[in-house]
N, C-alpha and C positions, 0 to 999 in steps of 0.2 A: 128199346138198341141206348139207348147213352143216359146217364142220370139226371136227372133232375133237377134243372136252377135250386131250387129250396134242401134239394137235396145235399149237393153240394157243397151248398151253403153252411149248410149245420157239419157236417165231414170235417171242413174247416175253420167253423168257429168253434167244435170240439178238439179241436189239432191246438188252436189257439191257445186255448181253457187247459188243454193239458201241460202242455210250452210255458201257461203260466203258474202252473196248479206246482210243476217242479222248479221254475226259479225260483217261485217265493218259499221253498221248503228250502233251499241252498241257501236261499238268504239269511232265514230263518234260522239256518244252524249257526249259516259263520260268522252270524251277531247274538250267540248264544253264545259263543267258542269264543266270542272280543271277549264280553262278559264277564265269563269264566275266569282268562287273563286277567282280567284288572283287574278281579276281585280278590285275586290269586295275588295279583304285586302288592295291592293296596295291601292285604295281611301280614304279608313277606313284608312291605315294609313300617309296619305298624314295629310285628315281630324283634325286628333289628333295632327300630326306636328306642323300645322299652326293655332292651334283652339290660341283662345284670347282673352280676354275679357277689357273690357276701363273703363269704369266709372261706377258704382253701386253706386246708391242711396237706402233712405227705406222712405213711407210717407206714413201718410194713409189716409184707403180713403172713402173720402169724405161721413158722414153719417152715419157710423157705425163707431160701440165699439170694432167688434172684430175681421177689418181684414184689411190689409196693401198690399201694393203695389211695389215690387222688381225692380226699373231701371236699366237696365244694357246696356251698347256699346258693339255690338256681331262685331268684329276686325279681326272674322278668314275668310277662306274661304266658299261661299257659303255649308248650309249645315240644310239641314232635320232640320225641329223644334218642332220636338218632345222634349219634356221634364218632365221626374217626380215629382215633385216638395216633399221634405223631409222639416218637423220643425220639431227642436229637436230632428232628431227621428223618428220621427215619419212622417212613408207614408198619405201629402194631398193628393194631386189629382198630376192625366194626364191633361199635354195641348199640343195642335197644333198651331204652329202660321206658320204652312205654311212652306216657308220657310228663314231661314237666313241669311240672306243679311249685307257682310261688309260694313260698318260704317253706322249703322245704328240702332236706342233705342229700345228695349221693353219690354214691363211689362209683367207685373204678379203677379197676386193679388195671396196672403198670406191668405188664408182661415185662419182662428183662432191666425192669426197670430201676432193681435195685444197684444205688454207686456207692461204696461205704469207702471211695479216695477220697473222699472229699472232696471232687473235681466239681463243676457247677455246670449241672442239666438242666433241658430244659422238657415239655409236653406242653404242646398244643390238641387239647381239645377245637373239635371242629361241630359242628349244633346241626343243624338240618337247618335252617334261614343262612343260613354261609356267615356267622357269625363264631369267631375263632376266643377259646381260655388261651391266654398263653404263661404258663407258669413255669419259674424259675428256680429252683431248691440246691442243694449241696447238704452234704452228710456231716453232722459235725462227729468228729474223729473222740476230741472232750468227752463229749456226751455223750457220745452216743444216742444221736434221733436226730433222725432229719426236719432240716431246717424251709423253710419257702423264704424266699429270700424277693419274692417279684413276683407279681401277677398282674395284664392286665387283658384288658376285654379289647378285641375288633373289629370292627364287623365292617361289611364293603357300603365302601361309601359309592350316587350316583354319580358319574361320569357328562357333566353337561357340552 
């Protein structure tokens, strides 16, 4: 007519096992996500701490009167090469250079970056790790060349 005590106990015991297995699976998944986030954060902080740019130069694109190229030497740790380009405060484009490898030179084309008036211009390259290369340049009308006036590297700082 009804279940025996042992059958009822078995159903309750199996229910507890299923619940425990589900909770363990959720805990394990959450723990793994937290560990992955921690590893990513440490990797990001290390790439920011060792981010470094060497020589920077600017030259006109051959056959173009509106575009320039910015060439930089990357000296930091190997980094994924997604770069956003901003020229004089206006977003220009996104570029994927693959991987940035230390001691290699990379060239980026700045669309509509050519300004032969002699006025001061700036280019910001925003990298995948949050760091930025800021380059200030002008066109020397006497010698008809682009001159890099300065460069700086900025990486995000933590707020505690």
